[in-house]
C-alpha angles and dihedrals in degrees: 000000000000089000092055090049091052091047088050094048091049090048089054092049091051092047089049090048091049095056111111097241099034093117098037137090118205126199112220114200100182120121113284096251094050101047102075099086091047091049092050092050090052089047091051089058089050098256129127120239119212109196118212110160110215092178133044129193126217132169118258104161109149127201093271091054090049093048091050091050090048091055097038091131089074089069128083095212129025108195117194113203099196146355085261091058089056095049097046092041087061089052091049095045092043093253095309115097099161129035119242091246107040141151098195116118118225128223125187120200095221143347096280091053088048091052089050088054090048092050087053092053095255121123112213115222096202128039122161122221124256131327088047110207142128096275091053093048093048091050094060117107094237090066098048100081105043102129109151095006122129114234128192117199113198106201146130124285112274100017129151117297095206098099096047092046090050093050091044088053087056093052101263124141105230131191133179131230104190105195103165139022132213116233135178114253121234098230132150112247095191099098090044094050088050092058092041091054087052091055094249095129110078103167140006129218117208122180103190141010091251089057090050092052091045091050092049090050095047099049096045129213093314093050091044090055090052090046091055090056095045122086110251132202121198133179099237140032089238091061092042091058091048089056092048086050089054089057100261108153103202117039130156132185117220126228093250143342097267122113091246091055095047090048093049094049090051090050095052093044094051103037100039125097122277092244097057101036104036103106130198136185092260094050114027121191114277119223136200091271090064103040129030116260120251099191127096102193109170098201105033135057113257111279127212110276136190100183109144094200111096088206115114117244124228118258114286124232122249093249123047132183124216112248116259121240089243091061090048093056097043097049114069091198112035117207124239123269094254088055094049090059088074095070120093118262111263133166116287098243096044116114120253117227114235115257095205093234126256130040094301094076090046098051095040107089116223112242116232114260094239093064101062139004088223092080090055092050091049093051090046091052091048092051092051092048090047093049092046089049091050093052091044088052091050091052092049091049093047087052091049090050092051092051092043092050090069088057098043095077089051087047089047095049093046090047089051093049088048092051089050090047089051092049093047088046091053090046090050092050090048089051090051092050091050093045089051090052092048090046088054095047089045093053093045090049092047089050094050092044091047090050091049090051094047090051092047090047091052090051091047093050091048090051092047092047089051091049090048090054093047088048089051091050090049094050090045096051122111129212092269089055091051090050092051092050089050092051088051089055094049091047087054094046088050093057094046092051090048101049104028101037103016091230103156099172093054090044089054092048092051091049092051088047093054091046087053092052090048091051092051088049091062092197114155090214092069097055093101091045089056092048091054090043093056088049090053092047090052091051095047090050093054092046114108114192122204115269099248096163091052090050091050093050092050087053093053088048089052090053091053091055094052095085093056099047114109118241122230098236121057118260139170113286095025112155115231120223119219113265133225094252096063117156116259120233112273118251130202088245093062115109098210111031096158091056092053091050094051092049088052090053092048092049087058092059103035119044117189117205138172111229124193090201127061114252111229103185146330116269122245121221090252092051089048092054093047090053094052094042091051090057087049094051092051094051089046089052090051089052095050090052088050091057092046093047094238099148095181096054088043094056094042094052091051094048089051087050096055088048094052088047093052093049103044106025134070106258093184088073119088096228091058090047090053094050090049093051091051092050090051091050091051090052091055091055117090118224099187111109119207106192115202119252108258101166100096096083091049092051089049092052091047092050088054091049091049090050089053094051092050092050091050091051091049091051093049093050094051118101114261114266096038118108121228117262115274117252093031093132097039095059095078090053093073118108129224095281094050097257117132116255119250 
């Protein structure tokens, strides 16, 4: 049992060692939330994935983008640029990108975006083949005739403009819905650089040009030198060319952006022979999107190949092992990577028997070792030769590395300078972009400021022209014109004094002064105005306004009498008026003078009255004060209403005062009846003042002045040498019915 377990463990070790990426560590630079699948695919092939995100994704959809997504049914095409566009569009549109009943057609940039759409419950109608990019999507037949079509591109902020420009050139109406943005993470590259210096990073996976630029900026000059020496796999030819321009020596573009395509590209790049996969600037690595694939693997995606032979290779097994250096040295014509996949898995450091090259070694069967000792001798010789060749190759390689070490410093310096140049170039491009934006804003600001200045200048010129015309009119006026203007001012002052202050005497004086000015002017055009003015003076002289001041004085006098008015009910301190039964003076003839004197003194103390109303209670001093103050308050309210001109409140207050007087004061007394009569008289007096309308003469005079101003302007605008039209001064003299004034 123990032997079987040991054999099983050895078998597992052999199988693990035979996995293609069992000795390699791959740097994954995708965003953290998108790297799990790729890391698992690398681990399935025996490799180790080191995650160092050089790009971070965050939502940035504004109100305009959310509004376009909510009315996506208004567009003919909705194009999703990436899987991130699908995810963050769901967030921006509150988990509902497409309405249940929609006519919009959906296009995905590639297979990964199409998978994200399917997960969201949306079936794309247009998906290009691998490699999925803007060029492949724009080349499809469905997007050739899009004139007049409305297209919505759902993407991240700051993406490529090529697809939108192409569709606009074809006549489409293109709008953007930018739902996320790519930012550079703030991560510490120290641990990564430490492993890189120790030779523990064998390949780098980069999914976009922005990721490559961020990685170069995050790892610094030392990391950039290490990056240039490390094999690199990208998702497109454009990014591979960018990597070569940065100084990367070995760069390969995968057949697509899927995890399987990237892992296959890394496998071929790391496990292939040096003569086939060592790139240079003059001969970059060619990928599946440049040459047709020759492999027919059943379980893996097509990997980049560089085999020169057109013959198809047999199907590859699911697990392949990298060729050993001994096999490379023993075989003069190493087979392609797809063909090496046919060999059985073996330990990495086991020597490879020589195949002899050509078809002869393949057709000649190997005899079993039990039939002849010659086979053992041949195998032993081959092993000795392979071992010697291996050590020879190792010596040659060490010599090459020693020679190359002298050049590595220069290469590193050149790579550093080139990296600095690229960074400076990017900064210059960014500065140029900012300067263009600032120039545009400055030009727009100057245009707006210029238009405002022109508008203000026009307004100022118009105002100055009006002022100059007014000055010309003032300088050209005669004494008659000045008298007419003075009369107009006096008419306006009369109206203000009459309606605002109620000063009738001042208003009459102003009207008479205006009539005197018009008489001195002697202008026939103002005869009708003087006639109307005389009528208004007559009306104002006959107008008698209510005596509000007198009414207010009477109310104050009534308030002064309230304290002396007798109350109906008895109270402390009430003065007793002499009764009708007063004692007569004693005479000597009276028989009982002492009795009469006593009765007189008793009458002063006790008063006997006959009342028609029941007496409820005797008033206290506080109640007496409240009754008098309430009457004073009602009279004061009436006086305030009189001052404000509120006739309804004035009469209601007086009526309430009369009622209060009748209920609480002794109406049998003459003083109370007198106050009641005064209040009644004040109620019958109206306090509403209806002033007569006196503005007709002023309107007529202003019409005459306006006609004169228009006539003066027409005369000034006439060419020199022409006389003013006749009857220019006679026109204002017409009355309202059109008849000329006398």
